[in-house]
Structure formats: C-alpha cells, structure tokens
Residue, then its C-alpha position, 0 to 999 in steps of 0.5 A: x182450705x174450704x175450697x181446696x177440701x171442696x175440690x179434692x173431697x176432703x169435707x167430710x174428713x176435715x176433723x180427722x187426724x192424718x193417722x186415720x186417713x187412708x193412704x189416697x186420703x193422704x195424697x189429697x190432702x198433701x195436694x190441698x196444702x199446695x193448693x192453699x199456699x197458692x204457688x206459681x208453679x206446682x210440682x206434682x210427683x205421682x199424686x194419683x199412684x195411691x188412688x183406686x181406679x175410680x178416684x184417679x178418674x175423678x182426681x185426673x179431671x179435678x187436676x185439669x180443672x184447676x190448672x185450667x181455673x188458677x192458670x198456674x204451671x203444673x210439672x206432673x211427674x208419672x208413669x202412667x201414660x194414660x195420666x200423661x197423654x189426658x192430661x198434659x199440654x206437653x210431655x217429657x219422656x224421660x228414659x234413664x235420666x235422659x230426655x228422649x222427646x219433648x211434644x204434646x201428647x198428639x206429637x209424641x203419639x203421632x211422631x215418636x222420635x225412637x222405638x223407646x217413645x214409640x213403645x212407651x206411649x199407646x195402649x195397647x203397645x205398639x208392636x215392632x217388626x224386624x226385617x229388611x226393605x229392598x226396592x226392585x230397581x226403584x228408589x225406596 
C-alpha cells in the first residue's frame, strides 16, 4: 500500500475518508487499489479524466513508468488522443463501436487507414480538401 501511495502521491491523504477526497484524489485511490492487487492485466477507463492538466501530465508519466516496471498488460481507454499517442505501445481506434485501425502511435499517425483515423489523430487536426485529380495524358 505504501509503494502504491508513493507512486500516486497519496501519502498525505492516507488517513482521510473517501468523502474528504476530491474527484481526482478518488481516481488515484482507485488506481492504487488496482496496483496493490498485482493483477496480470490492468483496465483503466478514463483514469485521468478528473485530474487537472498539471496532474494529468505527471500521472501519464507515472502510469507509463508503472507499466515498464511491472511489465504488465494495460488496457487504457481514453478519448484523449494525446494520452493515447504519448502512452501507448499499440492503439485501437474505435468509431461507433467498430475498430477502424490498430497500430503503433507512429503507424496510425503516418499511415491512417481512413479519413476518420486521419482526422482523429494529430493536433491541430488534419485539414481535408475535396477535389478532382485529372491527368493530362499521364497516369495519375
């Protein structure tokens, strides 16, 4: 428990009741409860969504370090493309419950399979233009 609390910055809060914690602190406690169980697979569903920007950056690094230290599979669900691109070894892009593409962050960024993936990844978002391509007697 002490190691999980240290990883998540919860040591000063260990004597508090759940009602005395903020939403972000409760989120970190939930992550700590998962860590102490030493699971084979972690499932994190939007674990950083209630945290402020500064703490999100810190926690991204902590989760990545935890992943490398424990060498445990982590399934990380997020709508935040920055989290996905900076933390993932492999990304599954879903749209309407359908898998659009699976690959490393660089693969998805460099070779998006379709317009949805291309428009979803990157900041600022990719611009799209409609047009017609015509060749002047040369193959296009």
